[in-house]
N, C-alpha and C positions, 0 to 999 in steps of 0.2 A: 399789712405792714410789710414794704418794700424797699429797697432802692436801687438803681443803677451803679455801678461800677466802672469805669472805660479803661480796658484793656489794653495789653503796649502792643497790640496787633492790630488795633481799630476795629475789635468788634466789642461786644456790650457781654456782661455778665450780669444776669438778674436773679435776684435772689429773692424764692416768695415763702413764706414761715420759713419751716423745715428744709425746704427743698434748694439744692443751687443748681442753675441749670448754666452750660456754659456753651458758646455757640458761636463763632465768628458769622455774624449778619448780614457781613460785606465779602459772604464767600463765592465760592464760584459755583456756576452755571448747573453743576451735578448734585448740591445740594435737595435735599428734599423738597420736592416739588407737588402741592395740590392739584389731584387731578378733576375732569367733570363729575365723578361720582360723588364728589363730596361737594353737597350743594346745602341750601340756608338749614336744613333739618337737621343734616348731620355737623353744621355748624352752632346751632344752636345747645344739640346736645353734648357736646364737645365742651361748649361753656359751663355747663351743670355741672357736668363730670369732675371737671378742674378746680370749680368752687365747691365739692361737697369730697373731692380728697385732700386739696393744697389750700382752701382759702378762697373769700373774698377776691381779696388783693390779688393773687396769681391769675382769678378768673378776668380781672377788669385787664390785668394786663396784656390778656388773649386777644380779649373783644379786641382792646383800644387797634390790635395788630393790622396793619395791611394780609389781605390773604398771601402778596408774596412771602410773609413773614410767617406766617401761622405755622405752615407748613412745618418749616426748623422749630417753631415753639410745641409742636404737635410730637414730634420724632425725640426731638430734645428730652418734654415731660416725660412721654410713657418707655423712652428707654433709661429712664432715669427708675419708673418709678411702678411699672412691669412690662416688661421687654415682651410676655407673650401677649398681650392686648394691640402692642404695636406691630409685632408681627403678623397674627392675624387676623386684626382689625384695622387701624390705621395706616399700618404698610400697606394695605391695598388702596387707599386713597393716597395715598402717595407714590405710587405709579410702582411699590415696592413689593409685584406680584407673585408667582412663580413657588410658591410656599406649600409646604407639607407639614407631616408629623416629626418628631425629631427622628435620629438615627437610631436611639432605644426603643422606640415603640417592636419594632423587630424582634428586640430580643427580649423585653417588658413580658411579651403575648406570647415567647417560644415558640412562634411561628417558624423561627430561623433554627435547623441544626447547629449544634452548638459550638461547633468549629468555626462557624461564621460571625462567632463573635464579637464586639472587640473591646467591652467592657462600657458602650456611651453611655453615658451620664444623659439620667433622665431629667425633664424641667423640675426646678424645684415646685414641689406640693403647694407652697403655700402662694406663689406666684399665679400654681393654674386653678389653684382655690378660688381667690381672688381674679382673676381672669373672667372666669365664669359667673361668677357674681357680677361684673362688670359688662360683660357681653349681653346678660341676662337683662340689666338697666337699659342697654340701647336696645332690644327685643322693645321691652315694655313704652319706651319712647315712639320708636316706630316697629310696630309689628309683622310691615310687610320689608324690612331689611335684610335683604340678600345675600347684602355681604356680612352682615351680625349674625345671620344665622349659620353661612359656613364659617367663618370663627368660632362660634360657640360649639359647632360640630367637630372641629379639629379640639377643643380643649377638652370634648365629651371622651374622643380617641385617648386622647392622654389618659385619663381619671376610667378607662373599663369601661366605658358605657359607650358599647358602639350600637345596639341597639336604636338608641337617642339617639346619637349621631348618625346615622343612616337616614332617619326619620326627616334630621335638620337638613341633610343634604339634598335631599328628595324633592322638599318645599324649599330651599334654594332656585335651586334646578326649573322647577315649575314661573320660580320668577322672573330668572335670568338665566336662559340656556347657553348664554356665553362663556358663566362662569366655570370656567374649566375647572380651579379647583376645587368646588365641588363633588365632581366627577369622580378628579382623586378621591377625594375626601371618603366618598361613597364606596368604591372600590377598596380600597385601607378597610373600612366597615367590614365588607364583605369579605376581605381575605381571612377574617375568623372564623368563615364557618364553613368547614371542609370543602362542603358541598355547592356553595357559590364561590367557588374561587374562578374557574373558567369567566363565570359572569364578572368575575371584580378584574379579570386580566381586559375583558373584550372595554368594559369602561376604563382603564387604564389608557389603551389605546386610544380611546375617544379623546382623553384628554389633550394625551401628548397630536391626535390631529387638530385639534385646537388651537395651539402652538406648541409648535417646531423646538422652541428654544426651552422649553419648562423642562428642565432639569432633572428632576425630583422627582418626576412621572415616568423617566425613563429609569430613575433608583427603582422606586415603588415596582416597575415593570419585572426590571431585573430581578428583586426579591421575591414578586408573586411566582416567578419560573422557578427561581432555586428551591422555597416552600413547596411548590406541586412537582419537583424533579423532574421538570419540562424538557421537553429535548433543543429548547429553542432558549434555556439558560444560557448556555455561551454566547449564543449573539444575542440578546440582551445585555451582556456585562457589556460585551466588546462595542458593542450600537452607545451603550452609557460614556465610556471611555472617548470611544470617536467624538460626540458629541460636548462631553463633559470631561476632560482628561483632568481637569482641578478639581473632580469630584471627590471626597474625602476618603474614601477606602472602599471608591469600584477596582482600583487595580489588586487588591487586597483579595476581597471575596472574590475575584477569580481566579487567583493564587488557589483559594481556598476549594474552589470546582473541580481546578483542574489533578491538584491531589489525589481529591477523591475519587478521581478517576483512572489514579495511579501515571498521570503524565508528570510527572517528576521536573524535566525538566522545563516545562513551561511554567510548569509551579514557579520553580525558585527565579526564573525570568520575572515573571508577575511581582512576587513577595520584593527583587531587586527595586522594581518600577516603584512601588510602592513606597519604599523605604527612600529613592530619589525623590519621589515627591512629597514626602514627609519622614526626615528621618527620627521625628522622636514615636513613629508610630511602631510600639514595642511589641502589639500581637503579631506583626507584621515578622520584627524581628522574630517570636520566636516560631512563628510556623518556619521559617527558613534554618531555622537551626533544628525541624523538625523532617527537613527536606533533605536534608545533612545527614542528618542521621539513617532517614530509611535507606538514602542511597549507600549506603556503606564510608559515613566520612565522618567517624565519631569525632575525632581531632577537632577537626572544622564545627562541631554542632558546639562541640562544648566551647568554644571559642567565641561563638555566635552567641548561645545562651547565658553565658555567665554574665556578661552585661546588665540581661533584660532581668534580673534577679534582683541588682542593687535600681535600675530605674521601676521597674515592677513589681513588689513584693507579693504582690496580690496574684502573681501568677506561680508564686511556690510551689502551688501545688501539682498543677502538672508540668512545670519544668524538672523539677526535683528529679521524677522518677525517670526522665529522658538523659539526665546527665549522669544519673546511676547507672544505666545502662550501659553507656558512653564509658565511662570509666572501665566498668566491668570489659566490654570490648579491646579496651585497651590494656587489659590485664594488670592497672592502676588500683588494686583492692584499697590501698589503704584510703585512696579519695572518694572511691565506692562508698566505704563504710560509714566515711564523714560524712557524707551525702544524704547515706540512709540515713542518720544520724539527727541530721536537720529534718529529711519529710519526717520522720517519727513524730517528734515535737513538734510538729506543724499539726497532727493529728489529733480529733476530739477522741476523747477515751474511749469508747465503742469503738472508734476502728483503730485505737491504737493495740488494744486488748487482742486484733486479732492477727497481728506481727506477732505476738508478744506470745499468744496461745503456744503449747509443745503440744497438747494431745494426740494431731496428727501424725507428729515425728516421733513422739516418743516410745515407749515398749511399754509392751502393761505393764509390767514392774516398775519401771519408772512412773507412771500414770499413778499407779498403785501408791507408790510414796509420797509423791506428790500432793495427793488427796488424803492423804493422810497428814501432812504438814498442818500450823498453825499457818496463818493468813499471815502474819507477820515474818515469815519463813520462808515464804514460797517466791520472795523476787531472788533469796540467794539462791535457791535449787536450783532457780532457770539463767541463773547468770554459771552454775556449776554446771547445767548443764550444757550450755554452749561451749565451755572452756575445757570439757573431757573431748568437743567434736570438735574442736581446731585442729584442720589439718597441718596447720605451722605454729605451733605453741608458741615459740621464738619472737612471733613478729606482735607487734598489739592488734592488728585487723584479724579477724576470723574469717577463712572463705566461705566454710560450709556457712554460717549464718547470712553472710552475703548473700549467698547462694538462695535462702531461704527466703529471705527479703524479696529476690527478683522472680523467684516461683510465686510469690503470695499477688506481688504488683502482675506479674501474667496472668496468673485465676482469676482476677477482679476484673481483668482487662477483656479476659475470653470466656470466660465460664460464668458470665452475669447471672442470677435467678432471681426468679419472680419474689420467691420466700424469703432468699440467705442472699451474704455477698455473693457467692458461688451456685452450683446443683456441684451433684455427685463427681466431676470428672476432677475437681478442685483437691480434695481431700488425695487422690492417685496424683497429678500432677506434683502438689507441695511433698508427697514424700519420696518420689520417684524420681522427679525430672522429666525435662521433654524425654516422650518415649523412641528407640528406634526405628517404630513405623508407626505412622498413623496414616490410618484410611476413614473415609467418612460417605454417606450416601451421596452426599451432594460434590463427592471429588475424592476419587477412587483413584488408589494411590496402591502401585502393585508391591511386592516384598520385592527389594536390591540388592538391600546392603545383606552380604553371608551369612553373620548373626540372625536375623528377621527368619533367614529363609530358610535356616536350619530350625529353629521354632516353630513354622508353619510348620515341616515336613517331620518334625518328632510328632507334634500335634494331631496332626493328623493319622498319623503311622498308627496312632495309641486307638484309633477307631475301631470299631467292628463294621464288619460289611452292613448291617443294615443299618446301624447309624449312620455310617457315610450316605448309603443311598438318602436317607431322610434330609441330611443336612443338603447334597446336592439339590433336590427336589425344592429346596428353601432356597439354593443361592437362584437358582432356575424361577420361581416367581420374582425373586426380589431383580433379574437382568432381564426378564422379556415382559411380564406383566406391563412394566412402568414405561419399557420401551427407550430405556437410555442409552443416550448417546454414545457412554463408553462400553455398555453392552457387548459390541463386537470388536475389539479392542487385544489385537494378538498380545497376549501375553509375555512374549519372549523379547518384541521389539518395543509393546509399547504403540504400534501403529495400528491406526482402525484400517480393519481388515474391508475389502474392496466388498467381497461376496456374502448373502447373505445365507445362513443354512435357514433349513426348514427347521429346524429342529429347533433354533432361535428363538422359535413363534411357539411352545410346546407349552402348552400349563400342565406342568408335571409337576402333578403331587400324589399322596397316599389317598386311599380311601375313596369316599363317595365322590364323585367328578359330576358336576352340573353341567351341561352342553348347552349353553343360548343359542338362540340363532341374533340375528340385528334386531328384532322387536324384542327382544327382553324375553321370548317362550320358550318353555322350557320345550327342548325335542328328545332329549331322554336323559337317562342317567343309569351310568354303572358302576361297579363297585369295580377298584384296581384293586387286587392285593396281591399280584404277582407282576411288579412292575419292572422292565425290561428297562436299561439305562438308554439313553437315548444317546446320537450319534454323536456328542458332543460332551457326553458323558462317562462314555467308554474308555476305560484304563484312567479314571478320572486322578487325578495326585494335585499334590502343593504348587503343583506351574501353574493348573488351568483354575486354580480358588486363590493365586494371588487380586486382593484388596477387596476381600467379601470375610466375614466373620465367619470364625472356625465353632459357631451356636448359632441357634434357630431364632430369628428376627422375623418382625412383621416390615416387607419392604413397603409397606405404605406409609410406615415411620422413618423419623429420621433416626438414621444409629450410625456409630462411627464404634472404630475398634483401634485400639493400643499395641505397641508389642518392645518386650522390657526381655530380654535376652541378658541381663546381669541380675536379675529378681529371681529367686527359686529355682535355678534351673533356666532359665525363658517362660515366660506367661505371654498370653494374650488377655488382653482387657478388653469387656463388650461393653455398650452404653448405648441406650436408647431414648427417646422420646415420645412421648404419647401425641403432642402435635407438634406442628414445624413450629419453632420460636421458643418451644415452650422447653421445662428443663429436663435435665438428663438423668438417669438412673440404671440401675444393674439391671437387665432384664431378666425376665425369667420365662422356662421353657415357655413356647404355644399350646396352644389346646392339645392335649394329646387325642390322634384319632385312634379308632378299636386296633388298628392293625401297626400301629407303631407304638402302643403305649409300653411294648420291651424294651420301648428305647428308654422309656420312661428313666428308668436310673440311672442311665448315663448322663443322660440332661439334666438332674437335679444333680449328680456329686459333678459337673460341670461348671455351674453356675457362677457366672460372674462374681459374686457379693463371695462368695466360698471359697474361690481362686484367689481373692485379694484377703480376705479372711486368712488361709495359709499359707500367705508369703509374706503380710506380718508378724506372722507369728516366727518365722526364719528371719527375719531384718524387718523395725519398722519403717525405715527409712532409707536412703540410699545416697548416695555423693560419691564424684568422682575428680580430683581435682585435674582432672586433664594433663597430669605432668609423668613422665618417667620414673622410675623407681631410681632411686641411687642408692646402692649400696654404699651401706660404711661401718665400721666395728664403733663401739663407744665402751668405756669404763669410769666409773667413777671411785672417788677413796675419801675418806674424812679424816681432816686431824687437826688439834688444837689450832686457834686461831685465836684475832685478837681482841684486849676488851672482854671473857668471856665468850665470844663466840667461836663458830666451828669455820676451820678454813674447809670447803667442800672445792675438790680438784676434777671436772671433769674429760676425759682423755679422747679425743679422735681420732678416730685410723682411716684413711683410704688406699683399699687397695688397689697398686699397678694397674688392673683392667678398668677400672674405672677413669684412667685420667687420659689425657690426647694434649695438643695441643694447644687445643682451642678451651679446656676445661678453662672456668673460672669459680672457684669455690668461694662459699661463705660458710661459715659455721655458727650458730645458735643456741643460745640457751635457756629455760623460760621454767622457774618456781611458783606454785600459787601454794599459799597454804590450805589449810585444810575446807576453806568455803569456799576453794578456789578463785580470790583475790589473787591477783600477780603482785609477789613479790620482787622478781626480775628476769627481766625478758632485754635480750641483748642477739645481736646480728651482727656481726664483722668478720673482713676479708680472711680468711682462713692461713696462718703462716706454717710453712713446715718448719718444725722444729729439729727433726731428723736426718740424719744423711744416708740413710736408707733408701735402694735401689726399687724394693719390691711395695714400698708405701709411703707416702705421707702423712706424716703425727701431728698432733697440734694437743695444745693443755689451754684450758681456762677453767680461771682460778675465784670464787668468790666466797668471803667471809656473812655467812649468816647465824639467826639465831639457831639453837640445835632444837629437836622438832620435828615432826612430818610434813612433806613436802609431797606435791605431784611433780612429778621433773619431765620437761620434754627437753627431748638435745633433737638438731636437726642440722643438714648438711645440705645443700642447695647449690647444685651446678649453673651457676645465672647466665653462662653462655648456650649449654645446651639443653636447658628449661627442666633439667633432674632435680626431683626429690628424695630425699631417704630423713625419715620422722620414727625418732624414738620415744614412747612412752613409758614409765612406770613411778610407783608410790617408792620413795625411798623415808628412811627414817635418822636424821642426821643427828649423830649423839653429840651427849657433852661431854667435854672432857674438862671440866669446871672443879675445881673440890679438891678433897685432900685424897689418898691412897692409889694405887699402885692401875694404870692406866694404859693400854695398849692402842692404837690407834689403826686405820685398817690397812692390810696391806695392799702395797701398789706392787702391780707385775710390772718388769724394767727389760724393756731391749738390751739395754747397756748402761751403770752405772762406772762415772769415771769422778774419779776425785781430785777438785782444784784446790788453789791457795784459799787459805783464810779455813780452813774445816769446812770447807762447800761442798757438795757436790754435784752434777753434770746428770739428769735424771730421764733418760728419753723412755717414754711408757710403751705400755704395748697393749693397748686398747684388743686387739682381737681376743686375745689372755693364749695367743696358739705359737707354737714354736714348731721350727723345725728341728731335726732329731740331730742336727749338729748345730744348733742353733744355742748358745748356753740361756738357761732362766735366769733371770736375776728379780731379785724381791729389796722393797723399800720400807720402812712404818718407822715409826717415834715412838718412844717409849714418854710416860707420862709421872710424875709422884714416887719416883727412888726415894729412898733413904739412906742420907746422912747417918754412917755411924759416929764414936767420938772423936775420929780424926778429920771429919768432914766429908767421910770419903763413902762413896754407893760402889755395892758390892752386888751383882747380877749376874745370873746365868740365862743363857737364849737357846732353847732348847726349837729343833728345827726334827717336822716330822713329814713325811711325802710318800706317800700310800697311790695305790690305783684304786678308781672305783672298780674297777673290773679286771681280773687278770691276774699275770706275776708283775713282780715288784720292780723297782723301777732299779735302775741302774744309774747311780748318783756320781759323780767326781766334785769335790768343793774346789770350786776355782777361787774366790776371793772370798771373806768374811770380817765381823768387827769381832775383836774378842781372843782368848786363847782357846783352842780346842781341847775336849774334856775327852770325848771319844764318839767313834763314830759305827754304827750298826748297822749291818744291811742285812734281811732276811726277808721275811714275809712283807715289810715295810725297810725305809731309808730312813734313818735318824741321825742326828749329829747334833751334838752342847757343845758351847762356849760359855767362855768367865769370861766377864769386865768389870774392871774397876773402873770410876770415874768420879767427878768432884761437882756435879751437876744433878739437878732433880729428874733433869729430862734428858734424853739421850736421842740422837740419828741413828739406826742401825743399816745393814743391810746383809744380802747373802746372793752372790753371786755361781751357780752349779750349771757342770757339764751332764748331758742328757745326753749323749750322743748314743750312745748301746741302751737305752729304753727303746721300750715298745709303742706302737703309737698306740691313743687313748688319751681317755681324761683323767688325772692324776689331781688326789685334795695337796693341799699343802699347810702344815698349822703352824703357827708360832707361838711359842707357849716363853712368860717370863717369867723368873724367880727373883723377887727381892731377895737376896739371902738377910739383909740388913734388918727385915720384917717380917720374915718366914710369909711370903703373899705372895700368890701369884695368881696371874692373866691370860686369856691363849685368843686369839683368832683363829681365822681360814681361809683360804682362799683356794680358787681350783684354776689349774692351766691344762692345756690341749698338746701332746705331742703329733704333730702333724708327719707326711712326706713331703 
């Protein structure tokens, strides 16, 4: 069943069964034209396939068309039915040659390094399967059809059938050696066999020689050179670009090649050209962002990579860590933490657990507590663990946690293990961060920074002469037996020495030494029991041992050592691997020769594993915010608040020594409940509420429910990047209910009465007063009892006593109430009586301590409710300084 519809542009639309093919039959000359290779046999087979697939009516349409129109029919039919049959078989007969496998082939087989992958899409598996069946039918009709053999070979390549594919390509070439697509196909099959890749390369070149316009063969050759890491890879890629600049990702591949060799400027240019040719090439945009990051332009990297996340969500896993590091470099911790959260949310449970694990950075006591908790309480414990370590508690972000995540990402990239996510080095890196000094057997680095040099000198000086000799012998074996290119570097200048000393080649060691001639025959054996130092070793010092570990290692195996001056007074940690590319672990002392067994105790005491364990006992982890410390004062007091809450006041003070014309201060407050859940976090500009010339003072007030809290206060100099943080546990008291109650005592620099019974109180956060400065206190009384006349009557008793030393010399300047008595003996006491009309009262006292000695004093306030015969007391301390 079929019919024709005349189109509006003069063409025909013909429908056959369920298929609709639209083609301008009277189109241009460039339309598909059957070639000489398409003979009578191919025509009969095509008709039979069309009838099997689309029905007799469609086959009849095909048979009745002239040859000039059959090409159009075949192209349209197979493009709609199965594009792979068109690409690999009928395309050949329509003059559409120079085909090859899909670009995804090299990624699917994991032949190319992953950096070169673009996420190329594989052919539809259903289409591949059907195409295999169709090409098999073609060979059944004509077993000598070389084009069908070649087509089936390519389809087998897409199905991971390289061996069967190669056989088909060989058979096709036996029948038609000019079928250069079969040479290319056979080369692709051989490319999957490492030992056959040079042969594959030769076949690619042969295919190109048969047809210089065969761009996919040029592409295959370039991929072959990349896979083989051939020196010709760059030239192959350039040749491809020159002949086929429009090829989908040739500039991208060239960019990755340059990037892998550290040629970032050339890589950046190649990625840019790729994006000019194809703006939708997000993988090139991704790599361009990586280049920006690697070349020290984090802001530009962020600008380039942020759009990549929107275009390609599948690239989130590689993009987010780079954005994370870029924001860290820009010191934008809030965004870094936001990116880190998004990254962790995208991980599976197993990988996310590595980031949430606190075992590496927790103390032994914290680990015991954690292990004893029920499973359902551990999440809260981990949250509390990191909140306690937050160096800036008033901000939502946690710099230590962000740094912890950065360290884990670094460990996963650089310390990969065949048995675990990383090897032994990860534990140290995650605990203590990047070492101050890092030297490896394949990259000797001399200690240059003063802190690392001091550690090296101290450790060396702690060795006995015998132990030092053995260490020198070990280092000499490392430096000379391997003939390292850096063995003759001047430690002072880092420059290669021109002159090579004989001692450079001495095989110095203790015990039996076997001397062999060039024929490997033993010529003599002697025992060195009292070995003198070589010319190089005479007067050995830390300067001569720079770049080498102070623990004996096998120079034939990879080793490295790290120095941490801040950990446990300064330590050196040594790692070794049994094989190149193998896992690193702590080394154990080398086999002890008879003459050096006396040193065994020393080396056992200095085993890197024991050094690490002792350091962990002193401090399980290390984090430096890398900001100068800002000194400030803080104090707090609580009072009755609104609606049953308590008014907590925090006072900040900055000495004049911390100020300059450029300082810009922010002050912050953080409150956490007993589960370390944030209750209040705020950072805002510092506003001076004092007219003092020697300090600036500020106050922050918050109303909260009574209870226990973890408090963090901080002051940040945003211009000078200085930070001060103070943390403590506080118990916020309740001032609700009946009965006599007394607020905390606020120490003040000055208290001034204002209109409407209000006071202007300038707090003294330092709690320190100079000898000529008045000491003022402010407090509130609650729950006073009224008598029958509606009045309250109460007494205020003040006692000031030294923590040690002589009694204070005190004179009252101003107070509230009627003076009752003053006693000044071993301690100063004064009492006042007051009559009021409200249950709550504000009160204050200001005293002169000019003649008092320097020192620490305790001030107690006791309130007696004369109507209720009740008492309540509070105390505080202050200091008199010069």
